[in-house]
All heavy atoms as TSV, in Angstrom:
chain	resi	resn	atom	element	x	y	z
A	1	MET	N	N	-13.586	-11.240	-9.985
A	1	MET	CA	C	-13.457	-10.484	-8.801
A	1	MET	C	C	-12.435	-9.420	-9.228
A	1	MET	O	O	-11.668	-9.520	-9.819
A	1	MET	CB	C	-12.790	-11.333	-7.712
A	1	MET	CG	C	-13.805	-12.296	-7.051
A	1	MET	SD	S	-12.943	-12.917	-5.541
A	1	MET	CE	C	-14.341	-12.729	-4.405
A	2	ASP	N	N	-12.724	-8.246	-8.437
A	2	ASP	CA	C	-11.844	-7.192	-8.459
A	2	ASP	C	C	-10.724	-7.116	-7.443
A	2	ASP	O	O	-11.078	-7.249	-6.192
A	2	ASP	CB	C	-12.775	-5.848	-8.251
A	2	ASP	CG	C	-12.011	-4.640	-8.608
A	2	ASP	OD1	O	-10.905	-4.686	-9.223
A	2	ASP	OD2	O	-12.414	-3.571	-8.100
A	3	ASN	N	N	-9.550	-7.162	-7.854
A	3	ASN	CA	C	-8.393	-7.231	-7.010
A	3	ASN	C	C	-7.698	-5.936	-7.005
A	3	ASN	O	O	-6.412	-5.897	-6.576
A	3	ASN	CB	C	-7.505	-8.468	-7.181
A	3	ASN	CG	C	-6.858	-8.346	-8.631
A	3	ASN	OD1	O	-7.184	-7.498	-9.532
A	3	ASN	ND2	N	-5.943	-9.288	-8.858
A	4	SER	N	N	-8.266	-4.795	-7.226
A	4	SER	CA	C	-7.606	-3.499	-7.326
A	4	SER	C	C	-7.004	-3.149	-5.985
A	4	SER	O	O	-6.087	-2.349	-5.900
A	4	SER	CB	C	-8.526	-2.378	-7.863
A	4	SER	OG	O	-9.673	-2.262	-7.042
A	5	LEU	N	N	-7.670	-3.396	-4.922
A	5	LEU	CA	C	-7.238	-3.107	-3.558
A	5	LEU	C	C	-5.794	-3.718	-3.320
A	5	LEU	O	O	-4.866	-3.127	-2.892
A	5	LEU	CB	C	-8.195	-3.572	-2.418
A	5	LEU	CG	C	-9.479	-2.671	-2.328
A	5	LEU	CD1	C	-10.348	-3.356	-1.348
A	5	LEU	CD2	C	-9.100	-1.254	-2.084
A	6	MET	N	N	-5.627	-4.923	-3.595
A	6	MET	CA	C	-4.426	-5.690	-3.440
A	6	MET	C	C	-3.302	-5.052	-4.454
A	6	MET	O	O	-2.175	-4.976	-4.089
A	6	MET	CB	C	-4.590	-7.160	-3.621
A	6	MET	CG	C	-5.237	-7.823	-2.387
A	6	MET	SD	S	-4.634	-7.298	-0.864
A	6	MET	CE	C	-2.988	-7.989	-0.740
A	7	GLU	N	N	-3.685	-4.851	-5.721
A	7	GLU	CA	C	-2.853	-4.342	-6.673
A	7	GLU	C	C	-2.281	-2.856	-6.194
A	7	GLU	O	O	-1.094	-2.642	-6.294
A	7	GLU	CB	C	-3.489	-4.256	-8.048
A	7	GLU	CG	C	-3.622	-5.471	-8.696
A	7	GLU	CD	C	-4.451	-5.433	-9.998
A	7	GLU	OE1	O	-4.575	-4.215	-10.575
A	7	GLU	OE2	O	-4.779	-6.415	-10.597
A	8	ASN	N	N	-3.308	-2.155	-5.580
A	8	ASN	CA	C	-2.880	-0.834	-5.157
A	8	ASN	C	C	-1.925	-0.946	-3.927
A	8	ASN	O	O	-0.847	-0.357	-3.849
A	8	ASN	CB	C	-4.083	-0.198	-4.617
A	8	ASN	CG	C	-3.826	1.239	-4.139
A	8	ASN	OD1	O	-3.110	2.021	-4.799
A	8	ASN	ND2	N	-4.401	1.744	-2.985
A	9	PHE	N	N	-2.172	-1.891	-3.001
A	9	PHE	CA	C	-1.256	-1.991	-1.841
A	9	PHE	C	C	0.185	-2.637	-2.280
A	9	PHE	O	O	1.151	-1.971	-1.968
A	9	PHE	CB	C	-1.753	-3.191	-0.933
A	9	PHE	CG	C	-0.873	-3.648	0.109
A	9	PHE	CD1	C	-0.525	-2.874	1.108
A	9	PHE	CD2	C	-0.268	-4.769	-0.124
A	9	PHE	CE1	C	0.490	-3.303	2.079
A	9	PHE	CE2	C	0.794	-5.322	0.938
A	9	PHE	CZ	C	1.130	-4.478	1.840
A	10	PHE	N	N	0.208	-3.550	-3.313
A	10	PHE	CA	C	1.428	-4.045	-3.682
A	10	PHE	C	C	2.241	-2.934	-4.455
A	10	PHE	O	O	3.443	-2.784	-4.293
A	10	PHE	CB	C	1.462	-5.205	-4.514
A	10	PHE	CG	C	1.112	-6.455	-3.701
A	10	PHE	CD1	C	-0.045	-7.260	-3.830
A	10	PHE	CD2	C	2.038	-6.807	-2.702
A	10	PHE	CE1	C	-0.192	-8.287	-2.982
A	10	PHE	CE2	C	1.871	-7.962	-1.968
A	10	PHE	CZ	C	0.720	-8.760	-1.964
A	11	GLY	N	N	1.461	-1.957	-5.165
A	11	GLY	CA	C	2.218	-1.011	-5.771
A	11	GLY	C	C	2.794	-0.041	-4.861
A	11	GLY	O	O	3.930	0.565	-4.925
A	12	ILE	N	N	2.132	0.304	-3.770
A	12	ILE	CA	C	2.566	1.141	-2.741
A	12	ILE	C	C	3.769	0.641	-2.112
A	12	ILE	O	O	4.746	1.135	-1.748
A	12	ILE	CB	C	1.420	1.521	-1.721
A	12	ILE	CG1	C	0.417	2.403	-2.291
A	12	ILE	CG2	C	2.036	2.341	-0.400
A	12	ILE	CD1	C	-0.885	2.562	-1.595
A	13	MET	N	N	3.593	-0.685	-1.696
A	13	MET	CA	C	4.697	-1.435	-1.003
A	13	MET	C	C	5.949	-1.477	-1.808
A	13	MET	O	O	7.005	-1.185	-1.355
A	13	MET	CB	C	4.349	-2.874	-0.693
A	13	MET	CG	C	5.326	-3.660	0.068
A	13	MET	SD	S	4.815	-5.298	0.687
A	13	MET	CE	C	4.853	-6.199	-0.860
A	14	LYS	N	N	5.802	-1.691	-3.141
A	14	LYS	CA	C	7.036	-1.724	-4.040
A	14	LYS	C	C	7.733	-0.277	-4.084
A	14	LYS	O	O	8.846	-0.254	-3.942
A	14	LYS	CB	C	6.696	-2.260	-5.461
A	14	LYS	CG	C	6.345	-3.680	-5.515
A	14	LYS	CD	C	6.379	-4.170	-6.982
A	14	LYS	CE	C	4.900	-3.702	-7.536
A	14	LYS	NZ	N	4.762	-4.242	-8.911
A	15	ASN	N	N	6.960	0.671	-4.104
A	15	ASN	CA	C	7.468	2.025	-4.173
A	15	ASN	C	C	8.052	2.474	-2.812
A	15	ASN	O	O	9.195	3.058	-2.822
A	15	ASN	CB	C	6.385	3.085	-4.541
A	15	ASN	CG	C	6.032	3.232	-6.021
A	15	ASN	OD1	O	6.810	2.947	-6.831
A	15	ASN	ND2	N	4.758	3.319	-6.280
A	16	GLU	N	N	7.595	2.060	-1.840
A	16	GLU	CA	C	8.051	2.506	-0.391
A	16	GLU	C	C	9.060	1.550	0.239
A	16	GLU	O	O	9.870	2.072	0.870
A	16	GLU	CB	C	6.784	2.690	0.586
A	16	GLU	CG	C	5.945	3.736	0.212
A	16	GLU	CD	C	4.876	4.051	1.168
A	16	GLU	OE1	O	4.690	3.280	2.181
A	16	GLU	OE2	O	4.014	4.978	1.033
A	17	MET	N	N	9.129	0.435	-0.127
A	17	MET	CA	C	10.142	-0.520	0.568
A	17	MET	C	C	10.963	-1.402	-0.410
A	17	MET	O	O	11.873	-1.966	0.047
A	17	MET	CB	C	9.541	-1.417	1.473
A	17	MET	CG	C	8.510	-2.361	1.174
A	17	MET	SD	S	8.878	-4.099	0.688
A	17	MET	CE	C	10.318	-4.581	1.296
A	18	TYR	N	N	10.517	-1.454	-1.625
A	18	TYR	CA	C	11.320	-2.366	-2.510
A	18	TYR	C	C	12.292	-1.723	-3.484
A	18	TYR	O	O	13.458	-2.058	-3.636
A	18	TYR	CB	C	10.266	-3.314	-3.351
A	18	TYR	CG	C	10.981	-4.276	-4.236
A	18	TYR	CD1	C	11.530	-5.397	-3.694
A	18	TYR	CD2	C	10.927	-3.981	-5.543
A	18	TYR	CE1	C	12.248	-6.410	-4.536
A	18	TYR	CE2	C	11.554	-4.998	-6.501
A	18	TYR	CZ	C	12.170	-6.125	-5.852
A	18	TYR	OH	O	12.834	-6.993	-6.663
A	19	TYR	N	N	11.738	-0.833	-4.290
A	19	TYR	CA	C	12.481	-0.184	-5.319
A	19	TYR	C	C	13.608	0.643	-4.629
A	19	TYR	O	O	13.465	1.420	-3.622
A	19	TYR	CB	C	11.690	0.829	-6.264
A	19	TYR	CG	C	10.615	0.123	-7.092
A	19	TYR	CD1	C	9.475	0.597	-7.196
A	19	TYR	CD2	C	10.898	-0.939	-7.717
A	19	TYR	CE1	C	8.373	0.045	-8.106
A	19	TYR	CE2	C	10.031	-1.611	-8.548
A	19	TYR	CZ	C	8.777	-1.146	-8.556
A	19	TYR	OH	O	7.940	-1.769	-9.436
A	20	GLY	N	N	14.811	0.535	-5.195
A	20	GLY	CA	C	16.005	1.259	-4.619
A	20	GLY	C	C	16.750	0.448	-3.588
A	20	GLY	O	O	17.826	0.885	-3.263
A	21	TYR	N	N	16.190	-0.706	-3.227
A	21	TYR	CA	C	16.934	-1.581	-2.155
A	21	TYR	C	C	17.311	-2.764	-2.973
A	21	TYR	O	O	16.698	-3.410	-3.763
A	21	TYR	CB	C	15.994	-1.911	-1.016
A	21	TYR	CG	C	15.569	-0.664	-0.274
A	21	TYR	CD1	C	14.442	0.010	-0.531
A	21	TYR	CD2	C	16.398	-0.195	0.818
A	21	TYR	CE1	C	14.043	1.193	0.153
A	21	TYR	CE2	C	16.053	0.945	1.377
A	21	TYR	CZ	C	14.791	1.508	1.120
A	21	TYR	OH	O	14.459	2.681	1.972
A	22	HIS	N	N	18.474	-3.419	-2.393
A	22	HIS	CA	C	18.925	-4.678	-2.887
A	22	HIS	C	C	18.947	-5.700	-1.707
A	22	HIS	O	O	19.631	-5.549	-0.768
A	22	HIS	CB	C	20.308	-4.570	-3.446
A	22	HIS	CG	C	20.937	-5.788	-3.994
A	22	HIS	ND1	N	20.516	-6.527	-5.062
A	22	HIS	CD2	C	21.908	-6.699	-3.390
A	22	HIS	CE1	C	21.080	-7.572	-5.307
A	22	HIS	NE2	N	21.970	-7.797	-4.209
A	23	PHE	N	N	18.087	-6.751	-1.862
A	23	PHE	CA	C	18.019	-7.780	-0.821
A	23	PHE	C	C	18.982	-8.886	-1.151
A	23	PHE	O	O	18.908	-9.335	-2.377
A	23	PHE	CB	C	16.569	-8.226	-0.632
A	23	PHE	CG	C	15.732	-7.050	-0.315
A	23	PHE	CD1	C	14.794	-6.403	-1.136
A	23	PHE	CD2	C	15.680	-6.644	1.029
A	23	PHE	CE1	C	14.107	-5.417	-0.850
A	23	PHE	CE2	C	14.839	-5.668	1.401
A	23	PHE	CZ	C	14.043	-4.968	0.470
A	24	LYS	N	N	19.766	-9.298	-0.374
A	24	LYS	CA	C	20.756	-10.291	-0.566
A	24	LYS	C	C	20.225	-11.654	-0.607
A	24	LYS	O	O	20.685	-12.621	-1.256
A	24	LYS	CB	C	22.034	-10.230	0.465
A	24	LYS	CG	C	22.661	-8.873	0.223
A	24	LYS	CD	C	23.854	-8.731	1.268
A	24	LYS	CE	C	24.377	-7.398	1.120
A	24	LYS	NZ	N	25.352	-7.044	2.180
A	25	THR	N	N	19.160	-11.870	0.199
A	25	THR	CA	C	18.592	-13.307	0.336
A	25	THR	C	C	17.135	-13.198	0.282
A	25	THR	O	O	16.501	-12.157	0.500
A	25	THR	CB	C	18.975	-13.971	1.637
A	25	THR	OG1	O	18.468	-13.241	2.831
A	25	THR	CG2	C	20.510	-14.052	1.838
A	26	ARG	N	N	16.497	-14.277	-0.022
A	26	ARG	CA	C	15.021	-14.306	-0.006
A	26	ARG	C	C	14.520	-14.122	1.449
A	26	ARG	O	O	13.508	-13.428	1.508
A	26	ARG	CB	C	14.539	-15.747	-0.503
A	26	ARG	CG	C	13.075	-15.866	-0.550
A	26	ARG	CD	C	12.662	-17.261	-1.174
A	26	ARG	NE	N	11.351	-17.335	-1.284
A	26	ARG	CZ	C	10.634	-18.490	-1.271
A	26	ARG	NH1	N	11.227	-19.577	-1.316
A	26	ARG	NH2	N	9.372	-18.432	-1.375
A	27	ALA	N	N	15.136	-14.631	2.449
A	27	ALA	CA	C	14.709	-14.397	3.781
A	27	ALA	C	C	14.826	-12.857	4.184
A	27	ALA	O	O	13.887	-12.369	4.905
A	27	ALA	CB	C	15.618	-15.219	4.751
A	28	GLU	N	N	15.772	-12.316	3.661
A	28	GLU	CA	C	15.910	-10.745	3.956
A	28	GLU	C	C	14.750	-10.087	3.325
A	28	GLU	O	O	14.119	-9.130	3.848
A	28	GLU	CB	C	17.166	-10.232	3.368
A	28	GLU	CG	C	17.580	-8.862	3.766
A	28	GLU	CD	C	18.874	-8.420	3.294
A	28	GLU	OE1	O	19.910	-8.951	3.754
A	28	GLU	OE2	O	18.968	-7.784	2.269
A	29	LEU	N	N	14.332	-10.497	2.142
A	29	LEU	CA	C	13.168	-9.808	1.416
A	29	LEU	C	C	11.929	-10.114	2.192
A	29	LEU	O	O	11.096	-9.183	2.426
A	29	LEU	CB	C	13.083	-10.313	0.055
A	29	LEU	CG	C	11.902	-9.851	-0.823
A	29	LEU	CD1	C	11.671	-8.439	-0.779
A	29	LEU	CD2	C	11.754	-10.555	-2.184
A	30	ILE	N	N	11.704	-11.398	2.617
A	30	ILE	CA	C	10.443	-11.789	3.367
A	30	ILE	C	C	10.332	-10.829	4.656
A	30	ILE	O	O	9.275	-10.518	5.023
A	30	ILE	CB	C	10.470	-13.294	3.590
A	30	ILE	CG1	C	10.284	-13.890	2.259
A	30	ILE	CG2	C	9.395	-13.605	4.579
A	30	ILE	CD1	C	10.381	-15.523	2.296
A	31	ALA	N	N	11.481	-10.901	5.398
A	31	ALA	CA	C	11.607	-10.080	6.670
A	31	ALA	C	C	11.186	-8.655	6.389
A	31	ALA	O	O	10.382	-8.049	7.146
A	31	ALA	CB	C	12.845	-10.233	7.317
A	32	ALA	N	N	11.697	-8.080	5.336
A	32	ALA	CA	C	11.376	-6.733	5.021
A	32	ALA	C	C	9.829	-6.515	4.676
A	32	ALA	O	O	9.289	-5.584	5.027
A	32	ALA	CB	C	12.309	-6.136	3.814
A	33	MET	N	N	9.368	-7.453	3.924
A	33	MET	CA	C	7.862	-7.387	3.581
A	33	MET	C	C	7.012	-7.516	4.910
A	33	MET	O	O	6.119	-6.814	5.018
A	33	MET	CB	C	7.594	-8.492	2.556
A	33	MET	CG	C	8.191	-8.254	1.215
A	33	MET	SD	S	7.988	-9.763	0.106
A	33	MET	CE	C	6.251	-9.768	-0.165
A	34	GLU	N	N	7.349	-8.425	5.757
A	34	GLU	CA	C	6.595	-8.601	6.921
A	34	GLU	C	C	6.738	-7.332	7.880
A	34	GLU	O	O	5.662	-6.862	8.370
A	34	GLU	CB	C	7.094	-9.794	7.768
A	34	GLU	CG	C	6.702	-11.061	7.144
A	34	GLU	CD	C	7.465	-12.339	7.710
A	34	GLU	OE1	O	8.324	-12.087	8.542
A	34	GLU	OE2	O	7.119	-13.420	7.389
A	35	GLU	N	N	7.920	-6.759	7.935
A	35	GLU	CA	C	8.015	-5.466	8.613
A	35	GLU	C	C	7.220	-4.335	8.072
A	35	GLU	O	O	6.525	-3.622	8.726
A	35	GLU	CB	C	9.570	-5.220	8.688
A	35	GLU	CG	C	9.828	-3.892	9.509
A	35	GLU	CD	C	11.339	-3.507	9.650
A	35	GLU	OE1	O	12.062	-4.552	9.674
A	35	GLU	OE2	O	11.676	-2.419	9.518
A	36	TYR	N	N	7.227	-4.264	6.726
A	36	TYR	CA	C	6.442	-3.247	6.054
A	36	TYR	C	C	4.869	-3.411	6.200
A	36	TYR	O	O	4.114	-2.511	6.413
A	36	TYR	CB	C	6.755	-3.174	4.519
A	36	TYR	CG	C	6.082	-2.073	3.737
A	36	TYR	CD1	C	6.514	-0.847	3.867
A	36	TYR	CD2	C	4.789	-2.378	3.141
A	36	TYR	CE1	C	5.736	0.209	3.326
A	36	TYR	CE2	C	4.126	-1.376	2.654
A	36	TYR	CZ	C	4.503	-0.083	2.621
A	36	TYR	OH	O	3.774	1.044	2.010
A	37	ILE	N	N	4.546	-4.782	6.221
A	37	ILE	CA	C	3.039	-4.860	6.334
A	37	ILE	C	C	2.661	-4.577	7.788
A	37	ILE	O	O	1.519	-3.950	7.898
A	37	ILE	CB	C	2.641	-6.432	5.980
A	37	ILE	CG1	C	2.786	-6.591	4.477
A	37	ILE	CG2	C	1.269	-6.747	6.403
A	37	ILE	CD1	C	2.804	-8.080	4.087
A	38	THR	N	N	3.435	-4.730	8.781
A	38	THR	CA	C	3.216	-4.374	10.100
A	38	THR	C	C	3.153	-2.942	10.171
A	38	THR	O	O	2.152	-2.319	10.761
A	38	THR	CB	C	4.131	-4.995	11.024
A	38	THR	OG1	O	4.221	-6.322	10.936
A	38	THR	CG2	C	3.946	-4.514	12.415
A	39	TYR	N	N	4.062	-2.270	9.600
A	39	TYR	CA	C	4.068	-0.793	9.476
A	39	TYR	C	C	2.874	-0.176	8.842
A	39	TYR	O	O	2.284	0.718	9.354
A	39	TYR	CB	C	5.311	-0.285	8.909
A	39	TYR	CG	C	5.395	1.128	8.298
A	39	TYR	CD1	C	5.491	2.233	9.140
A	39	TYR	CD2	C	5.102	1.412	6.956
A	39	TYR	CE1	C	5.330	3.597	8.657
A	39	TYR	CE2	C	5.067	2.674	6.488
A	39	TYR	CZ	C	5.201	3.685	7.340
A	39	TYR	OH	O	5.108	5.011	6.852
A	40	TYR	N	N	2.482	-0.765	7.699
A	40	TYR	CA	C	1.383	-0.270	6.912
A	40	TYR	C	C	0.091	-0.423	7.676
A	40	TYR	O	O	-0.787	0.439	7.703
A	40	TYR	CB	C	1.277	-1.068	5.621
A	40	TYR	CG	C	0.267	-0.542	4.645
A	40	TYR	CD1	C	0.554	0.220	3.665
A	40	TYR	CD2	C	-1.116	-1.146	4.724
A	40	TYR	CE1	C	-0.255	0.775	2.760
A	40	TYR	CE2	C	-1.951	-0.594	3.745
A	40	TYR	CZ	C	-1.570	0.321	2.741
A	40	TYR	OH	O	-2.512	0.777	1.816
A	41	ASN	N	N	-0.102	-1.531	8.490
A	41	ASN	CA	C	-1.333	-1.733	9.152
A	41	ASN	C	C	-1.419	-1.066	10.530
A	41	ASN	O	O	-2.368	-0.902	11.083
A	41	ASN	CB	C	-1.492	-3.228	9.429
A	41	ASN	CG	C	-1.900	-3.947	8.186
A	41	ASN	OD1	O	-2.627	-3.365	7.226
A	41	ASN	ND2	N	-1.414	-5.085	7.953
A	42	THR	N	N	-0.226	-0.551	11.043
A	42	THR	CA	C	-0.352	-0.009	12.301
A	42	THR	C	C	0.102	1.424	12.507
A	42	THR	O	O	-0.237	2.237	13.295
A	42	THR	CB	C	0.442	-0.714	13.430
A	42	THR	OG1	O	1.767	-0.847	12.952
A	42	THR	CG2	C	-0.072	-2.168	13.495
A	43	GLU	N	N	1.068	1.928	11.634
A	43	GLU	CA	C	1.685	3.191	11.796
A	43	GLU	C	C	1.665	4.217	10.671
A	43	GLU	O	O	1.735	5.328	10.831
A	43	GLU	CB	C	3.184	2.962	12.095
A	43	GLU	CG	C	3.525	2.126	13.305
A	43	GLU	CD	C	5.047	1.875	13.434
A	43	GLU	OE1	O	5.813	2.725	13.013
A	43	GLU	OE2	O	5.282	0.640	13.946
A	44	ARG	N	N	1.407	3.707	9.456
A	44	ARG	CA	C	1.394	4.495	8.189
A	44	ARG	C	C	0.297	5.675	8.229
A	44	ARG	O	O	-0.732	5.298	8.279
A	44	ARG	CB	C	1.335	3.726	6.987
A	44	ARG	CG	C	1.578	4.458	5.741
A	44	ARG	CD	C	1.534	3.487	4.563
A	44	ARG	NE	N	1.831	4.235	3.394
A	44	ARG	CZ	C	0.976	4.621	2.556
A	44	ARG	NH1	N	-0.283	4.562	2.925
A	44	ARG	NH2	N	1.240	5.250	1.368
A	45	ILE	N	N	0.730	6.977	8.228
A	45	ILE	CA	C	-0.227	7.997	8.185
A	45	ILE	C	C	-0.918	8.199	6.909
A	45	ILE	O	O	-0.132	8.092	5.842
A	45	ILE	CB	C	0.537	9.338	8.669
A	45	ILE	CG1	C	1.171	9.147	9.989
A	45	ILE	CG2	C	-0.503	10.404	8.604
A	45	ILE	CD1	C	0.230	8.893	11.178
A	46	ASN	N	N	-2.083	8.464	6.828
A	46	ASN	CA	C	-2.740	8.600	5.540
A	46	ASN	C	C	-3.746	9.825	5.581
A	46	ASN	O	O	-4.421	9.928	6.660
A	46	ASN	CB	C	-3.549	7.448	5.247
A	46	ASN	CG	C	-4.121	7.321	3.943
A	46	ASN	OD1	O	-4.828	8.157	3.444
A	46	ASN	ND2	N	-3.939	6.310	3.189
A	47	ALA	N	N	-3.784	10.644	4.645
A	47	ALA	CA	C	-4.645	11.847	4.663
A	47	ALA	C	C	-6.100	11.455	4.691
A	47	ALA	O	O	-6.845	12.149	5.387
A	47	ALA	CB	C	-4.458	12.635	3.337
A	48	LYS	N	N	-6.527	10.190	4.122
A	48	LYS	CA	C	-7.909	9.956	4.241
A	48	LYS	C	C	-8.380	9.601	5.645
A	48	LYS	O	O	-9.601	9.597	5.957
A	48	LYS	CB	C	-8.090	8.667	3.393
A	48	LYS	CG	C	-8.047	8.873	1.902
A	48	LYS	CD	C	-8.411	7.560	1.114
A	48	LYS	CE	C	-8.175	7.732	-0.313
A	48	LYS	NZ	N	-8.470	6.514	-1.124
A	49	ARG	N	N	-7.312	9.184	6.523
A	49	ARG	CA	C	-7.781	9.020	7.835
A	49	ARG	C	C	-7.551	10.237	8.867
A	49	ARG	O	O	-7.274	10.105	10.055
A	49	ARG	CB	C	-6.845	7.792	8.441
A	49	ARG	CG	C	-7.336	6.533	7.705
A	49	ARG	CD	C	-6.587	5.354	8.281
A	49	ARG	NE	N	-5.171	5.383	8.159
A	49	ARG	CZ	C	-4.489	4.903	7.198
A	49	ARG	NH1	N	-5.079	4.256	6.293
A	49	ARG	NH2	N	-3.210	5.063	7.070
A	50	LYS	N	N	-7.556	11.385	8.232
A	50	LYS	CA	C	-7.322	12.769	8.925
A	50	LYS	C	C	-5.988	12.708	9.769
A	50	LYS	O	O	-5.886	13.203	10.750
A	50	LYS	CB	C	-8.448	12.893	9.826
A	50	LYS	CG	C	-9.879	13.009	9.090
A	50	LYS	CD	C	-10.906	13.074	9.953
A	50	LYS	CE	C	-12.201	12.977	9.238
A	50	LYS	NZ	N	-13.420	12.864	10.016
A	51	GLY	N	N	-4.967	12.170	9.091
A	51	GLY	CA	C	-3.595	12.193	9.774
A	51	GLY	C	C	-3.297	11.149	10.720
A	51	GLY	O	O	-2.375	11.255	11.487
A	52	LEU	N	N	-4.229	10.244	10.944
A	52	LEU	CA	C	-4.026	9.232	11.971
A	52	LEU	C	C	-3.557	7.844	11.236
A	52	LEU	O	O	-3.755	7.651	10.037
A	52	LEU	CB	C	-5.421	8.860	12.620
A	52	LEU	CG	C	-6.113	9.951	13.349
A	52	LEU	CD1	C	-7.533	9.540	13.719
A	52	LEU	CD2	C	-5.407	10.367	14.546
A	53	SER	N	N	-2.713	7.181	12.064
A	53	SER	CA	C	-2.382	5.834	11.663
A	53	SER	C	C	-3.531	4.927	11.494
A	53	SER	O	O	-4.633	5.126	12.264
A	53	SER	CB	C	-1.365	5.315	12.695
A	53	SER	OG	O	-2.051	4.980	13.866
A	54	PRO	N	N	-3.638	3.794	10.855
A	54	PRO	CA	C	-4.643	2.935	10.809
A	54	PRO	C	C	-5.140	2.334	12.188
A	54	PRO	O	O	-6.383	2.414	12.460
A	54	PRO	CB	C	-4.139	1.602	9.999
A	54	PRO	CG	C	-2.983	2.395	9.086
A	54	PRO	CD	C	-2.338	3.440	10.029
A	55	LEU	N	N	-4.090	2.130	12.996
A	55	LEU	CA	C	-4.453	1.607	14.305
A	55	LEU	C	C	-5.108	2.792	15.206
A	55	LEU	O	O	-6.179	2.486	15.799
A	55	LEU	CB	C	-3.204	1.156	15.003
A	55	LEU	CG	C	-3.260	0.630	16.497
A	55	LEU	CD1	C	-4.234	-0.676	16.393
A	55	LEU	CD2	C	-1.952	0.167	17.083
A	56	ALA	N	N	-4.713	3.817	15.163
A	56	ALA	CA	C	-5.449	5.050	15.865
A	56	ALA	C	C	-6.687	5.354	15.331
A	56	ALA	O	O	-7.737	5.620	16.065
A	56	ALA	CB	C	-4.426	6.346	15.820
A	57	TYR	N	N	-6.809	5.194	13.966
A	57	TYR	CA	C	-8.199	5.475	13.343
A	57	TYR	C	C	-9.217	4.431	13.787
A	57	TYR	O	O	-10.309	4.724	14.135
A	57	TYR	CB	C	-8.035	5.546	11.836
A	57	TYR	CG	C	-9.220	5.872	11.072
A	57	TYR	CD1	C	-9.623	7.196	11.016
A	57	TYR	CD2	C	-10.010	4.923	10.557
A	57	TYR	CE1	C	-10.801	7.578	10.315
A	57	TYR	CE2	C	-11.175	5.185	9.785
A	57	TYR	CZ	C	-11.568	6.571	9.752
A	57	TYR	OH	O	-12.729	6.978	9.052
A	58	ARG	N	N	-8.813	3.154	13.784
A	58	ARG	CA	C	-9.714	2.064	14.230
A	58	ARG	C	C	-10.043	2.184	15.645
A	58	ARG	O	O	-11.166	1.980	15.963
A	58	ARG	CB	C	-9.008	0.698	13.931
A	58	ARG	CG	C	-9.039	0.341	12.472
A	58	ARG	CD	C	-8.565	-1.162	12.419
A	58	ARG	NE	N	-7.273	-1.451	12.765
A	58	ARG	CZ	C	-6.162	-1.373	11.942
A	58	ARG	NH1	N	-6.333	-1.222	10.726
A	58	ARG	NH2	N	-5.001	-1.641	12.419
A	59	GLN	N	N	-9.183	2.691	16.536
A	59	GLN	CA	C	-9.402	2.844	17.957
A	59	GLN	C	C	-10.372	3.884	18.217
A	59	GLN	O	O	-11.191	3.841	18.894
A	59	GLN	CB	C	-8.087	3.103	18.681
A	59	GLN	CG	C	-7.213	1.861	18.850
A	59	GLN	CD	C	-5.709	2.132	19.420
A	59	GLN	OE1	O	-5.399	3.236	19.343
A	59	GLN	NE2	N	-5.194	1.177	19.946
A	60	GLN	N	N	-10.220	5.073	17.394
A	60	GLN	CA	C	-11.014	6.120	17.516
A	60	GLN	C	C	-12.511	5.753	17.017
A	60	GLN	O	O	-13.561	6.033	17.708
A	60	GLN	CB	C	-10.568	7.359	16.556
A	60	GLN	CG	C	-11.429	8.504	16.520
A	60	GLN	CD	C	-11.010	9.574	15.568
A	60	GLN	OE1	O	-10.727	9.316	14.437
A	60	GLN	NE2	N	-10.790	10.845	16.110
A	61	SER	N	N	-12.639	4.987	16.005
A	61	SER	CA	C	-13.859	4.502	15.454
A	61	SER	C	C	-14.579	3.604	16.435
A	61	SER	O	O	-15.733	3.719	16.680
A	61	SER	CB	C	-13.768	3.762	14.187
A	61	SER	OG	O	-13.240	4.660	13.119
A	62	PHE	N	N	-13.796	2.693	17.081
A	62	PHE	CA	C	-14.238	1.883	18.153
A	62	PHE	C	C	-14.808	2.567	19.325
A	62	PHE	O	O	-15.818	2.308	19.930
A	62	PHE	CB	C	-13.243	0.810	18.525
A	62	PHE	CG	C	-13.723	-0.224	19.490
A	62	PHE	CD1	C	-14.687	-1.241	19.094
A	62	PHE	CD2	C	-13.376	-0.190	20.849
A	62	PHE	CE1	C	-15.130	-2.076	20.086
A	62	PHE	CE2	C	-13.841	-1.077	21.819
A	62	PHE	CZ	C	-14.727	-2.098	21.414
A	63	LYS	N	N	-14.028	3.620	19.775
A	63	LYS	CA	C	-14.471	4.410	20.812
A	63	LYS	C	C	-15.911	5.123	20.548
A	63	LYS	O	O	-16.771	5.176	21.487
A	63	LYS	CB	C	-13.541	5.531	21.119
A	63	LYS	CG	C	-12.342	5.015	22.037
A	63	LYS	CD	C	-11.340	6.113	22.255
A	63	LYS	CE	C	-10.082	5.516	22.788
A	63	LYS	NZ	N	-8.971	6.560	22.980
A	64	GLN	N	N	-16.051	5.607	19.321
A	64	GLN	CA	C	-17.312	6.175	18.991
A	64	GLN	C	C	-18.450	5.272	18.988
A	64	GLN	O	O	-19.656	5.639	19.330
A	64	GLN	CB	C	-17.140	6.943	17.569
A	64	GLN	CG	C	-16.385	8.113	17.596
A	64	GLN	CD	C	-16.058	8.569	16.196
A	64	GLN	OE1	O	-16.540	8.027	15.213
A	64	GLN	NE2	N	-15.391	9.764	16.037
A	65	LEU	N	N	-18.172	4.057	18.639
A	65	LEU	CA	C	-19.217	2.934	18.642
A	65	LEU	C	C	-19.704	2.579	20.074
A	65	LEU	O	O	-20.915	2.450	20.325
A	65	LEU	CB	C	-18.829	1.706	17.894
A	65	LEU	CG	C	-18.643	1.778	16.389
A	65	LEU	CD1	C	-17.979	0.571	15.790
A	65	LEU	CD2	C	-20.112	1.974	15.726
A	66	THR	N	N	-18.665	2.664	20.926
A	66	THR	CA	C	-19.068	2.179	22.301
A	66	THR	C	C	-19.679	3.284	23.079
A	66	THR	O	O	-20.282	2.928	24.145
A	66	THR	CB	C	-17.724	1.662	23.099
A	66	THR	OG1	O	-16.796	2.818	22.949
A	66	THR	CG2	C	-17.159	0.385	22.438
A	67	LEU	N	N	-19.467	4.563	22.585
A	67	LEU	CA	C	-19.966	5.695	23.346
A	67	LEU	C	C	-21.481	5.781	22.891
A	67	LEU	O	O	-22.202	6.474	23.560
A	67	LEU	CB	C	-19.282	6.928	23.238
A	67	LEU	CG	C	-17.893	7.002	23.704
A	67	LEU	CD1	C	-17.150	8.287	23.303
A	67	LEU	CD2	C	-17.979	6.772	25.239
A	68	SER	N	N	-21.839	5.234	21.723
A	68	SER	CA	C	-23.186	5.467	21.146
A	68	SER	C	C	-24.209	4.636	21.921
A	68	SER	O	O	-24.039	3.691	22.472
A	68	SER	CB	C	-23.198	5.149	19.683
A	68	SER	OG	O	-22.445	6.008	19.101
């Protein structure tokens, strides 16, 4: 199986939320990871989505499907 999607995600996550930070406890790291995953799935802007967040892009796609 190809796991390049997950490898890419974890690479982005490490660059954006892990490197340069010092987490004092495992719980603090887990909380930061959960917060980042929520941000990544709902708010993070991406050029591939024409400047929309993932949530806005999915909502736009859903609206187009229901109008068809």
